[in-house]
N, C-alpha and C positions, 0 to 999 in steps of 0.2 A: 108127497113131500116127506122127507125123513130128517131126523136129528139124531145125533149121537154125542156121548160124552164118556169120559173115563176118569178114574181117580184111584186113590189108594186108601186102604183102611185095614182094620183088624177084624177078626171073627172071635167073638166072646173074649175080647181083650188080648188075643194072642196073634202072633205073626204079623206080617205085612203083606197084604194081598192087593192085587190090582183088580179093578172091576171095570167092565164096559157095559153101557146101556145103549141100545138102539131102539128108536121108536119110529113107526111108520104111520103117517096120517094119510089115509086113502080117501080123503074128501069128507063132505058133510055126512052126518048120520044117515044111514040107508044107502049111501053111494058105494060102500065097500067096507070091509071089516078092517079096523085098525089093529096093529099088533106091535109087540115089543119083544126084545131079546135081552137077556142079562147073562153075562159070563163073568166068572171069577177065576183068576189064575194066580200062581205065586212065582217066585224067582226061577224055579226049574221047569215050570209049565209055560205055555204060550197061549195067546188068544185063540190060535187054531186048535189047541189041545188043552182046554181049561179043566180045572178040577170040578167045576160046577157050571151048568148052563141050563137056562130055561127059555123057552120060546112059547109065547101065548098070543092068541087072538083075544082081544077084550070082548067080554060078553055083554057089556053095557057101557054107556058113556061114550066119550069121544076124545081121542088124542088130538090136540091142536098144535101144529108146528107153525111158528111165526117166523117170518124173515125180518132182517134188520130194517 
């Protein structure tokens, strides 16, 4: 199961940037590695071509995505 959200903010009090976060819950601990993506872009960039992006598999813990 996965979840995503996005919003806007500043970096060091400057600019207006959009960010997007995606989290992937691959089941209970030991069932598969959970991971997340973070992207940041501004008015001239797009989500497909962000100014910064990071993708990581978590090394410990457990992402939990809940449904309504």
